[in-house]
N, C-alpha and C positions, 0 to 999 in steps of 0.2 A: 562344599568345594571352594577353594581359595580363588578370589577374583583374579589376582595377578601373582604369578610366581616368578622371582628373579633368581637366576643362577649366577653366582659370582659377586663378591663384595669389594671389588676394587673401586676406583674412582668412578669408572662408568656405571657399574651396577648401583652403587650407592647414589649417585646423581639422579639416576632414573627413579630410584625408590623414593627419594626425597620430592622430586617433581610430582610424582604419582600421589603422594600424601597430601601434597598441597592442593591437588585437584580432588581430594576426597576419597580416593580409592584405598581399600584394604590391601596391604602388601606383605608378602612373606618372602623373605630372602634366605637362600641356602647357600653357603660358602664353606670350603675346606680351607681354613686360614693358612696363609704362607708359612712354610716350613723352614725358610732360610732367611737370614738377615741380609738386607740389601740397602744400598744407598743410591739415590738418583739425584742428578743435578737438573734443576729446573729453573726457569727464568721468572721474572716479576710477573710476566703475562700469565704463566700457569698458576701463580699464587692467587692472582686476581680472579682467574676463572674458577678455581676451587672455592674461593670465598662466595663468588656469584652463585655456585651450585648449592651453598649452604653448608659446606663442609668445614665449619668453623672449628669444631673440636679436633679434627684431624690435622689442622694447621697449627694448633695451640702451641704444641712444643716439638713439632716435627722438623721445621725448616731452619737451617742455620746459614747465614750469609757467607760466601766465600768469593775471594778474587780468583778468577780463572785464568790460568796461563794456557797459551796455545802455541804449539810448535807445528807448522804446517808449511809445506813447500819450502823448507829450509829457512823459514823466518820464525822469529819468536816474539810474541807480544802478549799483553795482558789484555783480556777482553773485559766486558762488563762483568759486574757482580753476578754470580749465579747462587742458587740457594741449594744446599745439600738437604734432600729430604729423606729422613731416616724411616724406612718403610715399617719396621716393627711398631714404632711410635705412631706413625701415620695410620697404620691399620687399626690399632686400638682406638685411635680418635675416630675413625670411620665407623666403628662398632658403636661408639657413644652417640655420634650424630644420628645414627639410624634408630638407636633405642629411644632417644629423646623425641624422634619424629613419630614414634609409635610403630615402627616397622617390626614385624615378627621375625626374629633371627633363629636360624636352625644351623648348628655347626655340624658338618659332616661331608663326606665325599659322595659326589653323585655317582651311582652305579650305572644308571640306564635312564633314557627319556624315551617314552613312548607317546608319539604325537599323532593326532588325527583331527578331522574337521570339528569334531565335538569337543575336543580339549586334550589335555596332556596329563599323563601319569608319570611321575618321577620317583625313582627308587634311590633312597639315600642310605648309606651305610649307618647302621644303628638306629634307624628311625622307621616309623611306619610309612607306608607309600603316600605320596602327596598327589593331590589331584587339583588341576587349575584350568580355568576357562582361558587364560592367556599366559604365554610363556616369554620371558625376556632372557635371552642368552647373553651372558656378560661374563663368561668365564676365560676371556682372553684367548691366547693362542692354544689353550688347552681345549677349547670348544671344538668338537668334531667338525671338519671341513665340509662345506657343501659343494662337491665338485671341485674342479681344478682352479677356477677363478684365474686372476692375474697374480703371478708371483715374480718377485725380483730375483737376483743372483742369490743362490742359496748361501746363507751366512750363518755363522755360529759365533756366539760370545762366550768367552771363558771368564767368569767372575771369580776372582780371588779375594778372600777377606781374612785378615789377621790382626792381632793386637800387638801394639808396641807402646813406647812410652808417651805420655801426653804431650802435646804440641799445639801449634796454631792450626786453625782450620784452613784448608786450602784444597784446590782441584786444578786439574790440568788435562789437556788432551794433546796427543802427538801422532803424527802420521808415520807409518812404517812401511817398508817395502812390500810387505805381504798383507798390509791392513792397517789398522789403528788402535790405539790404546787410550782409555780414559782412567783416570786415577783421582782419588780423593783421600783425605786425611781429616778426621775429626779431632776436636780438642782434646777428647778423651783417650786418644791413642788408637781408635779403630781406624784401620787402613783398608782401602778398596783399590783394586786395579782390574780392569776388565779389558781383555784382548779380543778384538773383533776380526775375524778372517774369513776367507772364502772356504766353503766345505769342500769344493772339488780340487783347488789348487793348493790349499795349506797341506804342509806335511806334518800332521799331528801324530804323536805317538799314541800307544794304547792308553785306556783309561788309567791304569795303574802308574803310568809315567807322567801323566798330565801336570801334577803339581810341580815336579822337577823341571818339566819343560817351561812352565810358566815363570818359575823362579829364575831360570837361566835367561829367559827373555827379558825380565826386569833387570838383571844384572848386565845385560848387553846394551841397555838404553841409558845414556848419560843423564837424560832428564829424569828418568824413574829413580836412578841412584841418587841424584841430587834431591829429588822430591821426598823419598822416603828415608834417605840416610842409610846407615849400616847397622841398625839395631836388629836384634833377632826377631823373626817372624813367629809370634807364639800363636798356637791354636790355628794354624793356617788351614783354610777350607776352600774348596772350589765347587763352583756350580756352573754347569755347562747348559746353555739354553739356545734354542734357535732364535735368530734375530732377522730372519728373511722377511722382506716386505710382502704382504699378502692382502689382496682384495678379494673378498669372498663374492661369488658370482650373484647371489641373491641374499638380501638382508632383511627382507620384510615379507610377511604372508598375512593372510587374514586373521590369524590368532597368534601370531608370534613375531618377534623382532630381534635383530642382533645389533649389539651396540659395542663401542670401544674396540679392543683388539680382536674380539670375536667377529666384528663386522670388517675391520681393516687394521692391519699391523704395519706400522712404518718402519723404515730403517732407523736405528737409534741415532745415527749421525745427524738426522733432521733436527734433534733436540726437542721434539714436539710430542713425544709419545703420550704423556698424560693429557696434553692440551688436544690432540686430535681424539683421544678417547672421550673427553668431556664434550667435544664439538658434536660428536654423534649421538652422545647420551643426552645433551641438554634438549634436543628437539624431540626426543623419543616419547616423552609423556604426552606431548600434544598429538603425536601420530597414533599412540595408543589409545588416547581419549577419543579420537576420531574414528578409529577402527571398532571400537566398543559402542560409542554413542551415536555416530552417523555412519553406519556400514554402507550406505549408498555412495559414500565418498571413499571407500576402501581403495580403489584403484588410484585415486589422486593421492591419498595418504601415503601409499606404498611407493608411488612415483617420487613424491617429495623426498622420502627418506632415501631410497635408492640413488637418486640423482645426486643428493648432497653428500653422501658417503662416498661415491665415486669421485666427484669433484674434489673433496677434501684429500682423499688418497692421492690423486694426481698432483694436487698442489704441493703436498709435503714431499712426494716422491721426486718431484722436479727440484725442489729446494735441496734435497739431499744430493742429488745428481750434480747441481751446480757446485756444491761444496767439494764434492769429489773432484770435479773438474779443475778446481783451483790448485790441486796437487799435480805439478807438472814433472816432477823428478822421476816418477815411476809410472807415467802414463801408459807405457806398453806393457807393463807387469799384468798377469792375469786379473788380480783382485781389482786394480784401478781401471783397467780397460773395460771390463764388464759393467762397471758402475757409473763411468763418466758418460755413458751413452743410454742408460735406462732411466725412465720407461719410454722416452721418446726424444725427439730433438726441439718439441715445442717449448717456447719461452715461459719461465716461471711467471714472469710479470710482463704482461703485453702493453706497449705504449699506448696511452689513451689517444683515441681520436673522436672528437665530438661528433663529427659528421657520420661516423660508423654507429653511433647509438641507435637502437631500435626499440620497438614496443612490441611485447607478446604476452599472451595469457599464460600464466603459470602458477603452480601451487604456492601458497603463502600460508603463514600462520596468522589467524585471526580469532580473537575471543576464545582461545583455548582449543581451537579445532583447525584442521588443514582446510583451507578454502582455496578459491582460485580468484585471481585478479590480474590486472594489467601491471606489468613490470618493465623496467628499462634494462635491456640487455647491453652490457658493456664488454669491452675486450678482456678485462680482468675479472668479470663476474658474469659468466656466460649462463648462469641460471637466473639472473636477473636480480634487480634491487627495487623493492616496492616503495619504500619511503625513506626519507632521511629527516630527522628530527621531527617526526610526525608529519611531514609534508609528502604527499604522493607524488612521484616523480613522473609518472606517465602523463597526467594532465598538464603538468608544468612544461614538460618537454614539447608538448604539442603547442602550447602557448608561445613558447620561445621561438617557434617555427614561423610565427606570424606577428609577434609583438616585441617591442624593445624589452630588454631584461628588467628595467625598473618597473615597467607596467606589469610584467608577468609575475613579479615577486611582490606586487602589492598586496597587503593584508597580512603579510607574515609578521611574527614578532621579531624583535631585534635579533634574539638569539637564533631563531629559525633563519631569519635572512642571512645571518653570519655564516651559519653552518652550510646552508644550502649554496650560497655563493662560493664557499670553499670547495664543496663537492663539485660544482660546476666547472671551476677552474682546474681542478684536478683531472677533469675529463676533457681538457683542451678547449673549453669554451672561451670565446674571445667576445667580451662585452662590445 
């Protein structure tokens, strides 16, 4: 029986596999590789997170820097550089990273998963049945849903890809009356344009007319016409996919865990798709290690993963909501009205108040396992912060209630003192 079986080899599944290998586990990964070419715009932070996860081969030839144009709320400007991630190249690099780490790879489509307390049986097309003690669900939005969960406004994205003459690498995003569009052009002439609209209010034609519909929408956009030019669109392809924000109601059990988009999938406007996938995946190996190695802490480990997935989802959802709210021209249109007030009205970033800091016991990661410790609860970190620069915050906060700051910070290194003082000031502390 395989100790751990992972379904899905996207960034989340790969990051979990590499993390488990570092902990000494044997890992088998099953994936039906992507069947369509895609390009994704990611930030420098995403690249750093991918490197931090050990996905170095995946990044070797996959990311191209691009100046991003933004047309939003009637204003046009150039934002920071984004990186265009070529998914076919990226996926090949993922496979190489996994191979180098000693992960067993099985290519094939998962036909069925049979789970019970004693383990899991997985049917894979063209392969013998697989048996596993522990299962990691990382098949993204394709993973079967576990109940209704929390869903945002129903959204669909229509991705067009075609070939034209070589040119400069570039990308852009623009708001439209009934949605928004992202576009990108590689130096080799590969062009991408993705329209994101509301499922209920968009007046989309039948499948056979979608390509012509998308072509007309591009011709109606001055930005798209200027961006792509008037060259013929050779080998034009279309891929429709759901981009509804989804939070699964349960993301961890005694012998299984969900990561990446299988746990929570965010609105693509947040620009954090891969980053949030990695955020839930990077903590998963320690959660799994706890479930397998210290089953008496199972409830604590499951609570840790569940709470952090939920908190990440709400944080990214509110970021997307605020970006939608910045578009005022069409605020009463169905697409914009639904998204400018979902998931709630809570602030994405709550102002810091030092007097409101509190201390609670909460799950933390310690020495490769989920443990419990005193953490400091802040307005922006409701699940708590255990330490900063190696300094535990709960004991420090208690000392600051009765001692001058210089005395409470005695014994710290110069770097620790600098970072901790900076954190305290960011929380509204007045020396």
